[in-house]
N, CA, C, O and the ligand as a Tripos MOL2 file, in Angstrom:
@<TRIPOS>MOLECULE
protein
  245   243    62     0     0
PROTEIN
NO_CHARGES

@<TRIPOS>ATOM
      1 N          89.0570   86.9370  115.3490 N.3       1 MET1
      2 CA         88.4310   88.1760  115.5650 C.3       1 MET1
      3 C          87.9220   88.7430  114.3310 C.2       1 MET1
      4 O          88.7050   88.8460  113.3870 O.2       1 MET1
      5 N          86.8260   89.0920  114.2160 N.am      2 PRO2
      6 CA         86.1200   89.6950  112.9550 C.3       2 PRO2
      7 C          86.5410   91.2510  112.9480 C.2       2 PRO2
      8 O          86.8150   91.8580  113.9840 O.2       2 PRO2
      9 N          86.5610   91.7940  111.7420 N.am      3 ARG3
     10 CA         86.9970   93.0860  111.5720 C.3       3 ARG3
     11 C          85.6730   93.9030  111.4630 C.2       3 ARG3
     12 O          84.6590   93.4640  110.9190 O.2       3 ARG3
     13 N          85.7700   95.0010  111.9730 N.am      4 VAL4
     14 CA         84.5020   96.0200  111.6970 C.3       4 VAL4
     15 C          84.6130   96.7250  110.3580 C.2       4 VAL4
     16 O          85.5800   97.4780  110.2390 O.2       4 VAL4
     17 N          83.9760   96.6340  109.5710 N.am      5 LYS5
     18 CA         83.9990   96.9570  108.1650 C.3       5 LYS5
     19 C          83.0300   98.1980  108.3420 C.2       5 LYS5
     20 O          81.9920   98.1370  109.0010 O.2       5 LYS5
     21 N          83.4950   99.3680  107.6630 N.am      6 ARG6
     22 CA         82.9410  100.6350  107.5820 C.3       6 ARG6
     23 C          82.5630  100.7040  106.2690 C.2       6 ARG6
     24 O          83.2250  100.4260  105.2680 O.2       6 ARG6
     25 N          81.0650  101.2310  106.3940 N.am      7 GLN7
     26 CA         80.5750  101.4360  105.1310 C.3       7 GLN7
     27 C          80.1070  102.8040  104.8850 C.2       7 GLN7
     28 O          79.5580  103.4090  105.8060 O.2       7 GLN7
     29 N          80.2570  103.3290  103.7940 N.am      8 PRO8
     30 CA         79.9130  104.6520  103.5930 C.3       8 PRO8
     31 C          78.5520  104.9110  103.2860 C.2       8 PRO8
     32 O          77.9110  104.2230  102.4920 O.2       8 PRO8
     33 N          78.0480  105.9950  103.9660 N.am      9 GLU9
     34 CA         76.5670  106.1640  103.7470 C.3       9 GLU9
     35 C          76.3520  106.8110  102.4180 C.2       9 GLU9
     36 O          76.8810  107.8790  102.1140 O.2       9 GLU9
     37 N          75.6470  106.2060  101.7230 N.am     10 SER10
     38 CA         75.3880  106.7660  100.3480 C.3      10 SER10
     39 C          74.0060  106.9990   99.9090 C.2      10 SER10
     40 O          73.7140  107.2130   98.7320 O.2      10 SER10
     41 N          73.1090  106.9510  100.9340 N.am     11 ASN11
     42 CA         71.8770  107.1260  100.6650 C.3      11 ASN11
     43 C          71.2100  108.5480  100.7030 C.2      11 ASN11
     44 O          70.1060  108.8780  100.2700 O.2      11 ASN11
     45 N          72.2420  109.3620  101.3840 N.am     12 SER12
     46 CA         71.6000  110.6550  101.4370 C.3      12 SER12
     47 C          71.6780  111.7000  100.2640 C.2      12 SER12
     48 O          71.2350  112.8440  100.3590 O.2      12 SER12
     49 N          72.2720  111.1980   99.1820 N.am     13 GLY13
     50 CA         72.5840  112.1570   98.2150 C.3      13 GLY13
     51 C          73.7490  112.9780   98.2090 C.2      13 GLY13
     52 O          74.2680  113.3370   97.1520 O.2      13 GLY13
     53 N          74.2120  113.3110   99.3920 N.am     14 GLN14
     54 CA         75.5480  114.1090   99.7010 C.3      14 GLN14
     55 C          76.6780  113.0650   99.5150 C.2      14 GLN14
     56 O          77.2060  112.5620  100.5060 O.2      14 GLN14
     57 N          77.0110  112.7720   98.4020 N.am     15 GLN15
     58 CA         78.2150  111.7760   98.2550 C.3      15 GLN15
     59 C          79.5750  112.3070   98.6390 C.2      15 GLN15
     60 O          79.9210  113.2900   97.9840 O.2      15 GLN15
     61 N          80.2850  111.9470   99.4050 N.am     16 VAL16
     62 CA         81.5380  112.5670   99.6560 C.3      16 VAL16
     63 C          82.6450  111.4920   99.5170 C.2      16 VAL16
     64 O          82.5980  110.2980   99.8150 O.2      16 VAL16
     65 N          83.6940  112.2520   98.9640 N.am     17 GLY17
     66 CA         84.9190  111.4290   98.8370 C.3      17 GLY17
     67 C          85.8720  111.8800   99.9320 C.2      17 GLY17
     68 O          87.0950  111.7770   99.8420 O.2      17 GLY17
     69 N          85.1910  112.4100  101.0210 N.am     18 LEU18
     70 CA         86.0040  113.2520  101.8530 C.3      18 LEU18
     71 C          86.1000  112.5830  103.2280 C.2      18 LEU18
     72 O          85.1170  112.0980  103.7880 O.2      18 LEU18
     73 N          87.4530  112.5830  103.7900 N.am     19 VAL19
     74 CA         87.7350  111.8240  104.8070 C.3      19 VAL19
     75 C          88.3550  112.8110  105.9500 C.2      19 VAL19
     76 O          89.2410  113.6380  105.7350 O.2      19 VAL19
     77 N          87.8190  112.6050  107.0180 N.am     20 CYS20
     78 CA         88.0790  113.4210  108.1120 C.3      20 CYS20
     79 C          89.6500  113.2760  108.5250 C.2      20 CYS20
     80 O          90.1380  112.1590  108.6980 O.2      20 CYS20
     81 N          90.3720  114.4060  108.6650 N.am     21 ARG21
     82 CA         91.7250  114.0740  109.0210 C.3      21 ARG21
     83 C          91.7680  114.1110  110.5450 C.2      21 ARG21
     84 O          92.8880  113.9080  111.0130 O.2      21 ARG21
     85 N          90.8910  114.3040  111.3210 N.am     22 GLY22
     86 CA         90.8830  114.1890  112.4790 C.3      22 GLY22
     87 C          90.8020  112.8530  112.8670 C.2      22 GLY22
     88 O          91.7340  112.3500  113.4950 O.2      22 GLY22
     89 N          89.7060  112.1500  112.5430 N.am     23 CYS23
     90 CA         89.4740  110.7710  113.0430 C.3      23 CYS23
     91 C          89.4000  109.6970  111.9300 C.2      23 CYS23
     92 O          89.4160  108.4950  112.1950 O.2      23 CYS23
     93 N          89.3320  110.1020  110.8920 N.am     24 GLY24
     94 CA         89.5010  109.4130  109.6010 C.3      24 GLY24
     95 C          87.8760  108.7480  109.2070 C.2      24 GLY24
     96 O          87.6060  107.8690  108.3890 O.2      24 GLY24
     97 N          87.0490  109.4450  110.0210 N.am     25 CYS25
     98 CA         85.9480  108.9150  109.3640 C.3      25 CYS25
     99 C          85.2240  109.7510  108.1930 C.2      25 CYS25
    100 O          85.6740  110.8280  107.8030 O.2      25 CYS25
    101 N          84.1110  109.1820  107.6930 N.am     26 GLN26
    102 CA         83.6460  110.1390  106.6080 C.3      26 GLN26
    103 C          82.2520  110.6420  106.7090 C.2      26 GLN26
    104 O          81.5790  110.9390  105.7220 O.2      26 GLN26
    105 N          81.8400  110.7270  107.9450 N.am     27 HIS27
    106 CA         80.6040  111.0880  108.4870 C.3      27 HIS27
    107 C          80.5110  112.5540  108.6680 C.2      27 HIS27
    108 O          80.7990  112.9930  109.7810 O.2      27 HIS27
    109 N          80.1480  113.3820  107.7250 N.am     28 PHE28
    110 CA         79.8810  114.8460  107.9360 C.3      28 PHE28
    111 C          78.5930  115.1460  107.6960 C.2      28 PHE28
    112 O          77.8560  114.4330  107.0140 O.2      28 PHE28
    113 N          78.1950  116.3970  108.3340 N.am     29 ARG29
    114 CA         76.9600  116.8930  107.9240 C.3      29 ARG29
    115 C          77.3310  118.4100  107.5730 C.2      29 ARG29
    116 O          78.2960  119.0400  108.0070 O.2      29 ARG29
    117 N          76.3490  118.8470  106.6950 N.am     30 VAL30
    118 CA         76.6760  120.0040  105.9970 C.3      30 VAL30
    119 C          75.9860  121.2110  106.8460 C.2      30 VAL30
    120 O          74.7750  121.3440  107.0250 O.2      30 VAL30
    121 N          76.9730  122.0230  107.3070 N.am     31 VAL31
    122 CA         76.5800  123.1200  108.1100 C.3      31 VAL31
    123 C          75.8690  124.2960  107.3640 C.2      31 VAL31
    124 O          74.8300  124.8120  107.7740 O.2      31 VAL31
    125 N          76.6140  124.7170  106.0860 N.am     32 TYR32
    126 CA         75.8580  125.5280  105.2820 C.3      32 TYR32
    127 C          76.3000  125.4420  103.8850 C.2      32 TYR32
    128 O          77.4610  125.0800  103.6960 O.2      32 TYR32
    129 N          75.5290  125.7290  102.8420 N.am     33 VAL33
    130 CA         75.9030  125.7850  101.4270 C.3      33 VAL33
    131 C          75.7910  127.1800  100.9930 C.2      33 VAL33
    132 O          74.8430  127.9030  101.2980 O.2      33 VAL33
    133 N          76.8580  127.5600  100.2200 N.am     34 LYS34
    134 CA         76.8270  129.1820   99.7520 C.3      34 LYS34
    135 C          77.0350  128.9600   98.0480 C.2      34 LYS34
    136 O          77.9320  128.2220   97.6420 O.2      34 LYS34
    137 N          76.3610  129.4840   97.3600 N.am     35 HIS35
    138 CA         76.4200  129.5530   95.9170 C.3      35 HIS35
    139 C          77.0020  130.8570   95.4480 C.2      35 HIS35
    140 O          76.4510  131.9300   95.6920 O.2      35 HIS35
    141 N          78.1670  130.7450   94.7460 N.am     36 ARG36
    142 CA         78.8500  131.9030   94.3910 C.3      36 ARG36
    143 C          78.5910  131.8900   92.8380 C.2      36 ARG36
    144 O          78.4390  130.8400   92.2140 O.2      36 ARG36
    145 N          78.5570  133.0410   92.3100 N.am     37 PRO37
    146 CA         78.7500  133.0540   90.7970 C.3      37 PRO37
    147 C          79.5710  132.4180   89.9910 C.2      37 PRO37
    148 O          80.7660  132.3190   90.2690 O.2      37 PRO37
    149 N          79.0890  131.9450   88.9810 N.am     38 GLY38
    150 CA         80.1910  131.1420   88.1250 C.3      38 GLY38
    151 C          79.8460  129.6140   88.5130 C.2      38 GLY38
    152 O          80.5600  128.6880   88.1270 O.2      38 GLY38
    153 N          78.6960  129.4200   89.3070 N.am     39 GLY39
    154 CA         78.5140  127.7600   89.1840 C.3      39 GLY39
    155 C          79.4280  127.3320   90.3190 C.2      39 GLY39
    156 O          79.6080  126.1210   90.4540 O.2      39 GLY39
    157 N          80.0200  128.1660   91.1430 N.am     40 ILE40
    158 CA         80.7620  127.6130   92.4380 C.3      40 ILE40
    159 C          79.9190  127.4140   93.6020 C.2      40 ILE40
    160 O          79.2720  128.3450   94.0810 O.2      40 ILE40
    161 N          79.8980  126.0260   94.1590 N.am     41 VAL41
    162 CA         79.3340  125.9200   95.4820 C.3      41 VAL41
    163 C          80.2290  125.7480   96.5930 C.2      41 VAL41
    164 O          81.1460  124.9400   96.4470 O.2      41 VAL41
    165 N          80.1080  126.4390   97.7960 N.am     42 LEU42
    166 CA         80.8250  126.3370   98.8400 C.3      42 LEU42
    167 C          80.0900  125.6900   99.9820 C.2      42 LEU42
    168 O          79.1670  126.2890  100.5340 O.2      42 LEU42
    169 N          80.5110  124.3520  100.3960 N.am     43 ARG43
    170 CA         79.9250  123.8000  101.4380 C.3      43 ARG43
    171 C          80.7530  123.6060  102.7860 C.2      43 ARG43
    172 O          81.9010  123.1620  102.7620 O.2      43 ARG43
    173 N          80.2170  123.9040  103.7570 N.am     44 ARG44
    174 CA         80.8740  123.7420  105.0120 C.3      44 ARG44
    175 C          80.4180  122.4070  105.6710 C.2      44 ARG44
    176 O          79.2470  122.1620  105.9650 O.2      44 ARG44
    177 N          81.4850  121.5610  105.8730 N.am     45 ARG45
    178 CA         81.0520  120.3220  106.6690 C.3      45 ARG45
    179 C          81.6750  120.2940  108.0930 C.2      45 ARG45
    180 O          82.6600  120.9290  108.4670 O.2      45 ARG45
    181 N          80.8870  119.4090  108.8380 N.am     46 GLU46
    182 CA         81.3520  119.1100  110.1940 C.3      46 GLU46
    183 C          81.4460  117.8170  110.3770 C.2      46 GLU46
    184 O          80.6180  117.0370  109.9060 O.2      46 GLU46
    185 N          82.5240  117.4250  111.1220 N.am     47 CYS47
    186 CA         82.5680  115.8560  111.3810 C.3      47 CYS47
    187 C          81.7440  115.5500  112.2400 C.2      47 CYS47
    188 O          81.7160  116.2610  113.2440 O.2      47 CYS47
    189 N          80.8910  114.5070  112.1520 N.am     48 ARG48
    190 CA         80.0640  114.0230  113.6000 C.3      48 ARG48
    191 C          80.7310  113.6660  114.5590 C.2      48 ARG48
    192 O          80.2030  113.7340  115.6690 O.2      48 ARG48
    193 N          82.2010  113.1350  114.4230 N.am     49 HIS49
    194 CA         82.4360  112.4510  115.3780 C.3      49 HIS49
    195 C          83.6140  113.4600  116.2960 C.2      49 HIS49
    196 O          83.6940  113.3680  117.5210 O.2      49 HIS49
    197 N          84.3250  114.2370  115.6270 N.am     50 CYS50
    198 CA         85.3600  114.8240  116.2130 C.3      50 CYS50
    199 C          85.0930  116.5740  116.1290 C.2      50 CYS50
    200 O          85.6420  117.4600  116.7840 O.2      50 CYS50
    201 N          84.2410  116.6550  115.2710 N.am     51 GLY51
    202 CA         83.5800  118.1760  115.0910 C.3      51 GLY51
    203 C          84.6960  118.9960  114.2430 C.2      51 GLY51
    204 O          84.6340  120.2250  114.2210 O.2      51 GLY51
    205 N          85.4830  118.4580  113.7050 N.am     52 ARG52
    206 CA         86.4480  119.0790  112.7690 C.3      52 ARG52
    207 C          85.6460  119.7900  111.5870 C.2      52 ARG52
    208 O          84.7340  119.1230  111.0990 O.2      52 ARG52
    209 N          85.8740  121.0480  111.0760 N.am     53 ARG53
    210 CA         85.0790  121.4820  109.9800 C.3      53 ARG53
    211 C          86.0600  121.5180  108.6410 C.2      53 ARG53
    212 O          87.2480  121.8390  108.6330 O.2      53 ARG53
    213 N          85.3480  121.1560  107.6490 N.am     54 VAL54
    214 CA         86.0290  121.0400  106.3500 C.3      54 VAL54
    215 C          85.1400  121.8940  105.2660 C.2      54 VAL54
    216 O          83.9440  121.6840  105.0670 O.2      54 VAL54
    217 N          85.9440  122.9150  104.5830 N.am     55 MET55
    218 CA         85.2830  123.5650  103.5520 C.3      55 MET55
    219 C          85.6010  122.9190  102.0940 C.2      55 MET55
    220 O          86.7620  122.6740  101.7660 O.2      55 MET55
    221 N          84.5400  122.6700  101.2770 N.am     56 THR56
    222 CA         84.8310  122.2570  100.2040 C.3      56 THR56
    223 C          84.1390  123.1810   98.9680 C.2      56 THR56
    224 O          83.1400  123.8930   99.0730 O.2      56 THR56
    225 N          84.8750  122.9820   97.9010 N.am     57 ARG57
    226 CA         84.3880  124.0290   96.8390 C.3      57 ARG57
    227 C          83.9850  123.2030   95.8000 C.2      57 ARG57
    228 O          84.6690  122.2240   95.5030 O.2      57 ARG57
    229 N          82.9920  123.4660   95.2300 N.am     58 GLU58
    230 CA         82.6110  122.4730   94.1230 C.3      58 GLU58
    231 C          82.2340  123.4820   92.7180 C.2      58 GLU58
    232 O          81.5230  124.4820   92.8190 O.2      58 GLU58
    233 N          82.7510  123.0910   91.6220 N.am     59 VAL59
    234 CA         82.2020  123.9360   90.6030 C.3      59 VAL59
    235 C          81.2670  123.1230   89.4780 C.2      59 VAL59
    236 O          81.5500  122.1000   88.8540 O.2      59 VAL59
    237 N          80.3400  123.7460   89.4480 N.am     60 GLN60
    238 CA         79.4320  122.9630   88.4640 C.3      60 GLN60
    239 C          79.4870  123.7740   86.9680 C.2      60 GLN60
    240 O          79.3520  124.9740   86.7290 O.2      60 GLN60
    241 N          79.7250  122.7010   86.1210 N.am     61 VAL61
    242 CA         79.9040  123.2890   84.6030 C.3      61 VAL61
    243 C          78.5570  122.9750   83.8780 C.2      61 VAL61
    244 O          78.3970  123.3060   82.7040 O.2      61 VAL61
    245 ZN         86.4460  113.4020  112.4860 Zn       62 ZN62
@<TRIPOS>BOND
     1     1     2 1
     2     2     3 1
     3     3     4 2
     4     3     5 am
     5     5     6 1
     6     6     7 1
     7     7     8 2
     8     7     9 am
     9     9    10 1
    10    10    11 1
    11    11    12 2
    12    11    13 am
    13    13    14 1
    14    14    15 1
    15    15    16 2
    16    15    17 am
    17    17    18 1
    18    18    19 1
    19    19    20 2
    20    19    21 am
    21    21    22 1
    22    22    23 1
    23    23    24 2
    24    23    25 am
    25    25    26 1
    26    26    27 1
    27    27    28 2
    28    27    29 am
    29    29    30 1
    30    30    31 1
    31    31    32 2
    32    31    33 am
    33    33    34 1
    34    34    35 1
    35    35    36 2
    36    35    37 am
    37    37    38 1
    38    38    39 1
    39    39    40 2
    40    39    41 am
    41    41    42 1
    42    42    43 1
    43    43    44 2
    44    43    45 am
    45    45    46 1
    46    46    47 1
    47    47    48 2
    48    47    49 am
    49    49    50 1
    50    50    51 1
    51    51    52 2
    52    51    53 am
    53    53    54 1
    54    54    55 1
    55    55    56 2
    56    55    57 am
    57    57    58 1
    58    58    59 1
    59    59    60 2
    60    59    61 am
    61    61    62 1
    62    62    63 1
    63    63    64 2
    64    63    65 am
    65    65    66 1
    66    66    67 1
    67    67    68 2
    68    67    69 am
    69    69    70 1
    70    70    71 1
    71    71    72 2
    72    71    73 am
    73    73    74 1
    74    74    75 1
    75    75    76 2
    76    75    77 am
    77    77    78 1
    78    78    79 1
    79    79    80 2
    80    79    81 am
    81    81    82 1
    82    82    83 1
    83    83    84 2
    84    83    85 am
    85    85    86 1
    86    86    87 1
    87    87    88 2
    88    87    89 am
    89    89    90 1
    90    90    91 1
    91    91    92 2
    92    91    93 am
    93    93    94 1
    94    94    95 1
    95    95    96 2
    96    95    97 am
    97    97    98 1
    98    98    99 1
    99    99   100 2
   100    99   101 am
   101   101   102 1
   102   102   103 1
   103   103   104 2
   104   103   105 am
   105   105   106 1
   106   106   107 1
   107   107   108 2
   108   107   109 am
   109   109   110 1
   110   110   111 1
   111   111   112 2
   112   111   113 am
   113   113   114 1
   114   114   115 1
   115   115   116 2
   116   115   117 am
   117   117   118 1
   118   118   119 1
   119   119   120 2
   120   119   121 am
   121   121   122 1
   122   122   123 1
   123   123   124 2
   124   123   125 am
   125   125   126 1
   126   126   127 1
   127   127   128 2
   128   127   129 am
   129   129   130 1
   130   130   131 1
   131   131   132 2
   132   131   133 am
   133   133   134 1
   134   134   135 1
   135   135   136 2
   136   135   137 am
   137   137   138 1
   138   138   139 1
   139   139   140 2
   140   139   141 am
   141   141   142 1
   142   142   143 1
   143   143   144 2
   144   143   145 am
   145   145   146 1
   146   146   147 1
   147   147   148 2
   148   147   149 am
   149   149   150 1
   150   150   151 1
   151   151   152 2
   152   151   153 am
   153   153   154 1
   154   154   155 1
   155   155   156 2
   156   155   157 am
   157   157   158 1
   158   158   159 1
   159   159   160 2
   160   159   161 am
   161   161   162 1
   162   162   163 1
   163   163   164 2
   164   163   165 am
   165   165   166 1
   166   166   167 1
   167   167   168 2
   168   167   169 am
   169   169   170 1
   170   170   171 1
   171   171   172 2
   172   171   173 am
   173   173   174 1
   174   174   175 1
   175   175   176 2
   176   175   177 am
   177   177   178 1
   178   178   179 1
   179   179   180 2
   180   179   181 am
   181   181   182 1
   182   182   183 1
   183   183   184 2
   184   183   185 am
   185   185   186 1
   186   186   187 1
   187   187   188 2
   188   187   189 am
   189   189   190 1
   190   190   191 1
   191   191   192 2
   192   191   193 am
   193   193   194 1
   194   194   195 1
   195   195   196 2
   196   195   197 am
   197   197   198 1
   198   198   199 1
   199   199   200 2
   200   199   201 am
   201   201   202 1
   202   202   203 1
   203   203   204 2
   204   203   205 am
   205   205   206 1
   206   206   207 1
   207   207   208 2
   208   207   209 am
   209   209   210 1
   210   210   211 1
   211   211   212 2
   212   211   213 am
   213   213   214 1
   214   214   215 1
   215   215   216 2
   216   215   217 am
   217   217   218 1
   218   218   219 1
   219   219   220 2
   220   219   221 am
   221   221   222 1
   222   222   223 1
   223   223   224 2
   224   223   225 am
   225   225   226 1
   226   226   227 1
   227   227   228 2
   228   227   229 am
   229   229   230 1
   230   230   231 1
   231   231   232 2
   232   231   233 am
   233   233   234 1
   234   234   235 1
   235   235   236 2
   236   235   237 am
   237   237   238 1
   238   238   239 1
   239   239   240 2
   240   239   241 am
   241   241   242 1
   242   242   243 1
   243   243   244 2
@<TRIPOS>SUBSTRUCTURE
     1 MET1         2 RESIDUE 1 A MET
     2 PRO2         6 RESIDUE 1 A PRO
     3 ARG3        10 RESIDUE 1 A ARG
     4 VAL4        14 RESIDUE 1 A VAL
     5 LYS5        18 RESIDUE 1 A LYS
     6 ARG6        22 RESIDUE 1 A ARG
     7 GLN7        26 RESIDUE 1 A GLN
     8 PRO8        30 RESIDUE 1 A PRO
     9 GLU9        34 RESIDUE 1 A GLU
    10 SER10       38 RESIDUE 1 A SER
    11 ASN11       42 RESIDUE 1 A ASN
    12 SER12       46 RESIDUE 1 A SER
    13 GLY13       50 RESIDUE 1 A GLY
    14 GLN14       54 RESIDUE 1 A GLN
    15 GLN15       58 RESIDUE 1 A GLN
    16 VAL16       62 RESIDUE 1 A VAL
    17 GLY17       66 RESIDUE 1 A GLY
    18 LEU18       70 RESIDUE 1 A LEU
    19 VAL19       74 RESIDUE 1 A VAL
    20 CYS20       78 RESIDUE 1 A CYS
    21 ARG21       82 RESIDUE 1 A ARG
    22 GLY22       86 RESIDUE 1 A GLY
    23 CYS23       90 RESIDUE 1 A CYS
    24 GLY24       94 RESIDUE 1 A GLY
    25 CYS25       98 RESIDUE 1 A CYS
    26 GLN26      102 RESIDUE 1 A GLN
    27 HIS27      106 RESIDUE 1 A HIS
    28 PHE28      110 RESIDUE 1 A PHE
    29 ARG29      114 RESIDUE 1 A ARG
    30 VAL30      118 RESIDUE 1 A VAL
    31 VAL31      122 RESIDUE 1 A VAL
    32 TYR32      126 RESIDUE 1 A TYR
    33 VAL33      130 RESIDUE 1 A VAL
    34 LYS34      134 RESIDUE 1 A LYS
    35 HIS35      138 RESIDUE 1 A HIS
    36 ARG36      142 RESIDUE 1 A ARG
    37 PRO37      146 RESIDUE 1 A PRO
    38 GLY38      150 RESIDUE 1 A GLY
    39 GLY39      154 RESIDUE 1 A GLY
    40 ILE40      158 RESIDUE 1 A ILE
    41 VAL41      162 RESIDUE 1 A VAL
    42 LEU42      166 RESIDUE 1 A LEU
    43 ARG43      170 RESIDUE 1 A ARG
    44 ARG44      174 RESIDUE 1 A ARG
    45 ARG45      178 RESIDUE 1 A ARG
    46 GLU46      182 RESIDUE 1 A GLU
    47 CYS47      186 RESIDUE 1 A CYS
    48 ARG48      190 RESIDUE 1 A ARG
    49 HIS49      194 RESIDUE 1 A HIS
    50 CYS50      198 RESIDUE 1 A CYS
    51 GLY51      202 RESIDUE 1 A GLY
    52 ARG52      206 RESIDUE 1 A ARG
    53 ARG53      210 RESIDUE 1 A ARG
    54 VAL54      214 RESIDUE 1 A VAL
    55 MET55      218 RESIDUE 1 A MET
    56 THR56      222 RESIDUE 1 A THR
    57 ARG57      226 RESIDUE 1 A ARG
    58 GLU58      230 RESIDUE 1 A GLU
    59 VAL59      234 RESIDUE 1 A VAL
    60 GLN60      238 RESIDUE 1 A GLN
    61 VAL61      242 RESIDUE 1 A VAL
    62 ZN62       245 GROUP 0 **** ****
């Protein structure tokens, strides 16, 4: 039986090292982006499969 290989989508510019804890997939869509003073970017992502939401915080130096 051949295994199904999952390939990360890396063509959209939003590279994510993020894995959904609900279903284990890596397919998120960004719900909104917030810019905070100090170069902090908050991104709210939602899993396309199970709808679980994840908040990520990035600091741009
Ligand atoms: Zn999920």
